[in-house]
C-alpha positions in Angstrom: 60.5 114.2 92.6 62.7 114.9 95.6 63.3 111.2 96.1 64.3 110.9 92.4 66.8 113.9 92.8 68.0 112.4 96.0 68.9 109.0 94.5 72.4 107.9 93.9 71.9 107.9 90.1 70.7 111.5 90.1 73.8 112.6 92.2 76.2 110.8 89.9 74.4 112.4 86.9 74.8 115.9 88.4 78.4 115.2 89.1 79.0 114.1 85.5 77.3 117.2 84.3 79.4 119.3 86.6 82.5 117.5 85.3 81.5 118.3 81.7 81.0 122.0 82.5 84.4 122.1 84.3 86.0 120.4 81.3 84.4 122.9 78.9 85.6 125.9 81.1 89.1 124.5 81.1 89.0 124.1 77.3 87.9 127.7 76.9 90.4 128.9 79.3 93.2 127.1 77.6 92.3 127.9 74.0 90.6 131.2 74.2 91.0 133.1 77.4 92.9 133.8 79.6 95.7 131.4 79.1 96.7 132.5 75.5 96.8 136.2 76.6 98.8 135.2 79.6 101.3 133.4 77.5 101.5 136.3 75.0 102.1 138.7 77.8 104.9 136.6 79.1 106.6 136.6 75.7 105.9 140.1 74.4 105.6 142.1 77.6 102.7 143.5 79.5 102.1 146.4 77.0 99.9 146.1 74.0 96.3 146.4 72.8 93.6 143.8 72.3 94.7 143.5 68.7 98.2 142.8 69.7 96.9 140.1 72.0 94.8 138.6 69.3 97.8 138.5 67.0 99.8 137.0 69.7 97.2 134.2 70.0 97.5 133.3 66.3 101.2 133.7 66.5 101.6 131.5 69.6 104.5 129.1 69.2 103.7 125.4 69.0 105.6 124.7 72.2 103.3 127.1 74.1 100.3 125.2 72.8 101.7 122.0 74.2 102.3 123.7 77.5 98.7 124.9 77.5 97.4 121.5 76.7 99.5 119.9 79.5 98.2 122.5 82.0 94.7 121.8 80.9 95.1 118.1 81.2 96.5 118.5 84.7 93.7 120.7 85.8 91.1 118.3 84.2 92.7 115.3 86.0 92.6 117.1 89.3 89.0 118.1 88.8 88.2 114.5 87.7 89.9 113.1 90.8 88.1 115.5 93.0 84.7 114.8 91.5 85.3 111.0 91.5 86.3 111.2 95.2 83.1 113.1 95.9 81.0 110.6 94.0 82.6 107.4 95.3 83.3 108.6 98.9 79.9 107.2 100.2 80.4 103.9 98.4 83.9 103.6 99.7 82.9 104.2 103.2 80.0 101.7 102.8 82.3 99.1 101.5 84.7 99.6 104.4 81.8 99.3 106.8 80.6 96.1 105.1 84.1 94.6 105.2 84.1 95.1 108.9 80.6 93.7 109.2 81.6 90.6 107.2 84.7 90.1 109.3 82.6 90.3 112.5 80.0 87.8 111.1 82.9 85.5 110.2 84.0 85.6 113.8 80.5 84.9 115.0 79.8 88.4 116.2 76.4 89.7 114.9 76.2 92.8 116.9 77.9 95.0 114.2 75.6 97.6 112.6 76.2 100.5 110.3 75.2 104.0 111.3 74.1 106.2 108.4 71.3 108.6 107.7 70.9 108.4 104.0 67.8 108.3 101.9 69.2 106.9 98.6 70.0 103.4 97.5 73.0 103.2 99.8 70.8 104.1 102.8 68.4 101.4 101.8 71.3 98.8 101.6 72.5 99.9 105.0 69.1 99.5 106.6 68.7 96.0 105.0 72.2 95.1 106.4 71.2 96.2 109.9 67.9 94.3 109.7 69.9 91.2 108.6 72.2 91.6 111.6 69.2 91.9 113.9 67.7 88.8 112.4 70.9 86.8 112.9 71.3 88.0 116.5 67.7 86.8 117.3 68.2 83.5 115.5 71.5 83.0 117.3 69.8 83.8 120.7 67.0 81.3 120.0 69.6 78.7 118.9 71.6 79.3 122.1 68.4 78.8 124.1 67.5 75.7 122.3 71.0 74.3 122.7 70.9 75.2 126.4 67.5 73.4 126.7 68.8 70.3 124.8 72.0 70.2 126.9 70.0 70.4 130.1 67.7 67.6 128.9 70.7 65.4 127.8 72.8 66.1 130.9 69.9 65.1 133.2 68.6 62.2 131.4 69.1 58.8 133.2 70.4 57.3 130.0 74.2 57.4 129.9 75.4 59.0 126.6 79.0 58.9 125.4 80.0 60.5 122.0 83.4 59.5 120.7 85.4 60.8 117.7 87.2 58.9 115.0 90.2 58.4 117.3 88.0 56.9 120.0 88.3 59.8 122.4 85.2 61.1 124.3 83.9 64.3 122.7 80.8 64.5 124.8 79.5 62.7 127.9 76.5 63.5 130.2 76.2 63.2 134.0 74.9 59.6 133.9 77.9 58.4 131.8 80.3 60.2 134.1 79.0 58.4 137.1 78.9 55.1 135.1 82.5 55.2 133.9 84.5 57.7 135.9 83.0 58.1 139.4 81.3 61.4 138.4 84.5 63.0 136.9 84.6 64.5 133.5 85.2 62.2 130.5 86.1 64.9 127.9 89.1 64.0 125.9 89.7 60.6 127.5 90.2 57.4 125.6 86.9 55.5 125.7 88.7 52.1 125.2 90.8 52.8 128.4 87.6 53.6 130.3 86.0 50.3 129.1 89.1 48.4 130.1 88.1 49.0 133.7 84.4 48.3 133.1 82.9 44.7 133.5 83.9 42.3 130.8 80.3 41.8 129.5 79.9 45.5 129.0 83.2 45.9 127.3 82.5 43.0 124.9 79.1 44.4 124.1 80.6 47.8 123.1 83.3 46.2 121.1 80.8 44.2 119.1 79.4 47.4 117.7 75.8 46.2 117.8 72.8 46.9 120.0 72.5 44.5 122.9 70.6 43.8 126.1 73.1 42.8 128.9 73.2 42.2 132.6 76.2 43.5 134.5 77.3 42.9 138.1 77.6 46.3 139.7 78.2 46.9 143.4 77.1 43.3 144.3 73.8 43.4 142.4 72.8 42.7 138.8 72.0 45.7 136.6 70.5 45.3 133.2 71.4 47.7 130.4 70.2 48.3 126.9 73.1 49.3 124.7 72.5 51.2 121.6 75.3 52.3 119.2 75.0 54.6 116.2 77.7 56.0 113.8 77.2 59.3 112.0 79.2 62.3 110.8 79.4 65.5 112.8 80.8 68.5 111.0 82.1 66.2 108.3 84.0 63.9 110.8 82.9 60.4 111.8 81.6 60.0 115.3 79.9 57.3 117.3 77.2 57.6 119.9 76.9 55.0 122.7 73.8 55.0 124.9 73.5 52.9 128.0 69.9 52.7 129.4 69.3 51.1 132.7 66.4 48.6 132.3 66.4 46.9 135.7 63.4 48.8 137.1 61.5 48.7 133.8 62.1 45.0 133.5 61.1 44.4 137.0 57.8 46.2 136.3 57.3 44.2 133.2 58.2 41.0 135.0 55.6 41.7 137.7 53.0 42.5 135.0 53.9 39.3 133.1 53.6 37.2 136.2 50.2 38.7 136.9 49.1 38.0 133.4 50.4 34.4 133.7 48.6 33.9 137.0 45.3 35.2 135.4 45.7 32.9 132.4 46.6 29.8 134.5 43.9 30.5 137.0 41.3 30.9 134.2 42.4 27.7 132.5 42.6 25.8 135.9 39.1 26.9 136.8 37.8 25.9 133.3 39.2 22.4 133.7 38.8 21.8 137.5 35.2 23.1 137.7 33.9 20.5 135.2 36.1 17.7 136.8 34.7 18.6 140.2 31.1 18.6 138.9 31.6 15.3 136.9 33.1 13.7 140.0 30.2 14.6 142.1 27.8 13.3 139.3 29.8 10.1 139.2 29.6 9.6 142.9 25.8 10.2 142.8 25.4 7.7 139.9 27.4 5.1 141.8 25.3 5.7 144.9 22.1 5.1 142.8 23.7 2.0 141.1 23.5 3.6 137.7 26.9 2.3 136.6 26.1 2.4 132.8 26.7 6.1 132.6 29.9 6.1 134.6 32.2 5.3 131.7 31.1 8.5 129.9 31.6 10.5 133.1 35.1 9.1 133.5 35.9 9.7 129.8 34.9 13.4 130.1 37.1 13.7 133.3 40.0 12.1 131.4 39.6 14.5 128.5 39.6 17.5 130.7 42.6 16.2 132.6 44.5 15.6 129.3 43.7 19.1 128.2 45.0 20.5 131.5 48.1 18.4 131.2 48.8 19.7 127.7 48.2 23.3 128.9 50.7 22.9 131.7 53.2 21.1 129.5 53.1 24.0 127.0 54.0 26.5 129.7 56.7 24.2 131.0 58.3 23.9 127.5 58.4 27.7 127.2 59.9 28.2 130.6 62.5 25.4 130.2 63.7 26.1 126.6 67.2 24.7 126.4 70.1 26.5 124.9 70.2 25.7 121.1 73.1 23.6 119.8 73.4 24.7 116.1 75.0 22.5 113.6 75.2 22.4 109.8 71.8 21.2 108.5 71.1 20.2 104.9 67.9 21.7 103.8 66.6 18.9 101.7 66.8 16.3 104.5 65.4 18.8 107.0 62.4 19.6 104.7 61.8 16.0 104.2 61.5 15.4 107.9 59.3 18.5 108.3 56.8 17.2 105.8 56.1 14.2 108.0 54.6 16.5 110.6 52.7 19.1 108.6 51.4 20.0 105.2 52.8 22.9 103.2 53.7 23.8 99.6 57.4 24.7 99.0 57.4 28.0 97.1 61.1 28.4 96.5 64.2 26.4 95.5 66.0 24.6 98.2 69.2 26.5 99.1 72.5 24.7 98.3 74.3 26.2 101.3 73.4 24.3 104.5 71.8 26.2 107.4 73.3 26.6 110.9 70.8 26.0 113.6 69.4 23.5 116.1 67.3 21.3 113.9 64.9 20.1 116.6 64.1 23.6 117.8 63.7 25.2 114.4 61.5 22.2 113.3 59.2 22.9 116.3 59.0 26.5 115.3 58.0 25.7 111.7 55.5 23.1 112.8 53.8 25.8 115.0 53.9 28.4 112.3 52.5 26.1 109.6 49.8 24.9 112.0 48.8 28.5 112.7 48.8 29.2 108.9 46.3 26.3 108.4 44.1 27.6 111.2 44.0 31.1 109.7 41.1 30.1 107.6 42.6 30.3 104.1 42.9 27.5 101.5 45.2 24.7 102.6 47.1 24.8 99.3 48.0 28.4 99.9 50.0 27.6 103.0 53.5 28.0 101.6 57.1 27.6 102.9 60.0 29.4 101.2 63.7 29.5 102.1 66.1 32.2 100.7 69.9 32.5 101.2 70.5 36.2 101.6 74.2 36.1 102.5 74.6 36.7 106.2 71.4 35.0 107.1 68.7 32.5 105.9 65.2 33.9 105.4 62.5 31.3 106.1 58.9 32.4 105.3 55.6 30.8 106.1 52.7 32.4 104.4 48.9 31.9 104.2 45.9 33.5 102.5 43.8 34.0 105.7 42.4 37.4 106.9 45.8 38.5 108.2 46.2 40.6 111.4 45.2 44.1 112.4 47.9 46.7 113.3 47.1 46.2 117.0 47.4 42.4 116.9 50.6 42.6 114.8 52.1 44.9 117.5 51.4 42.3 120.3 51.3 39.0 118.5 54.9 38.1 119.7 54.2 38.8 123.3 53.9 35.8 125.6 50.4 34.8 126.6 48.8 37.1 124.0 46.3 35.2 121.8 43.2 36.1 119.7 42.0 32.5 119.7 39.5 31.4 122.3 41.4 28.3 123.2 44.9 29.7 122.5 47.7 29.9 125.0 49.6 32.8 123.5 52.8 30.8 123.4 53.2 29.7 119.8 54.6 32.9 118.3 56.3 33.8 121.6 58.2 30.5 121.6 59.1 31.0 117.9 60.6 34.4 118.8 62.4 33.0 121.8 64.0 30.2 119.7 64.9 32.6 116.9 66.6 35.2 119.3 68.4 32.3 121.0 70.0 31.6 117.6 70.9 35.2 117.1 68.0 35.8 114.7 64.5 37.3 114.8 60.9 36.8 113.8 59.0 39.3 111.6 55.2 39.5 111.0 53.7 41.3 108.0 50.3 41.2 106.2 50.5 40.2 102.5 49.1 42.1 99.5 45.9 40.4 98.5 45.2 39.1 102.0 47.1 36.8 104.3 50.0 36.8 106.8 53.7 36.3 106.2 55.8 35.1 109.2 59.6 35.5 108.5 62.2 33.6 110.5 65.7 35.1 110.1 68.5 32.7 111.1 72.2 33.8 110.9 74.5 31.7 108.8 77.7 32.6 110.8 78.9 30.1 113.4 78.5 32.6 116.2 77.8 31.3 119.7 74.1 31.6 120.4 72.6 33.7 123.1 71.6 31.7 126.1 
């Protein structure tokens, strides 16, 4: 009951009741008593009985009535203004306080709170406002801590990060980028193009290309390999560009050592598999010759020759991978190219022949497709399901070799393009690696994906622009 009476609605209701009572009293005072008697006294003198006063009331001139009404309205307005002020004073004070709070929030200051000890709706609103300010302060504190943590991580990462605005000026740069471009000094506000003008030409050209790249730069008399990544995005509605320069020399050195170890293991295994039988057969041949059993010598020599040819083919495969020449792309008509390819392998053409010629080294790409089609036949699916399709997609040609074999697991898909990785017992792990090497030398790439319904699709993407190939 007390809470109901203490509410803002109850207070306003009581004030309106009080205003009505005051209005009634003013009306009685103006029309009945004491204002009529006062006016009569002013006109007829102070003497006279109650009957004289009553007669004076009925005989009051019209102008006196108007005066009485005017005085009543003035008193009523004053009472209304006073009561309205009493009723709206808490709301006005709260609105002024909220105006100050909103101004503080606009300026980023969430420490503003309103002090009031009320138990009505306004008090509840004030408490909710103070709770909101407390929540905003905590969130801002947590955000500041996260920003500090992120800035610490970014500043101390070995990857050089440079953020530029639409005008090409540096908006943010970490410690690694300051050491890379400005001898440790701040880069904020500097023109990034001017900084690149003093950088090595290879690095400058890679940034100007706007694409990701792996490049080697001569720095302080030694070669340093960087992976450049560039991304454009909008920050606070304005275009920005993030350039990241990651030093890859140590990582590549570790990978190179690991690769060489893998190569040595593979070569050692293959040499042992070939030399051990050759040594055993040579000893057997010598023993047969000593006994005079020359009839069996031809088979011994034939087996030795077979193992030697296998070993020669194995070494030749590695040599071709290591000595891949720089491609010399020219315009190639697809019809003539496919006719020559059909002499080396069997496939079913699953698309129309593009009218626009391709732009690639015909000998190298032919070798890639021969290997891919050979792998497709060895996958175990029907031979008539080994298909070749060529699509002109604008900036590049999409060449796809597909089969209906078992496909590849996710683990094999992730490693199939690595050199020396093979799931075949007699495989060298160079076929797909050589395909990727040739594709990337042309400025393209190789993609692997399992097909719906079973099988594998190998996609060779070759650019159509006459850009100089990567050596």
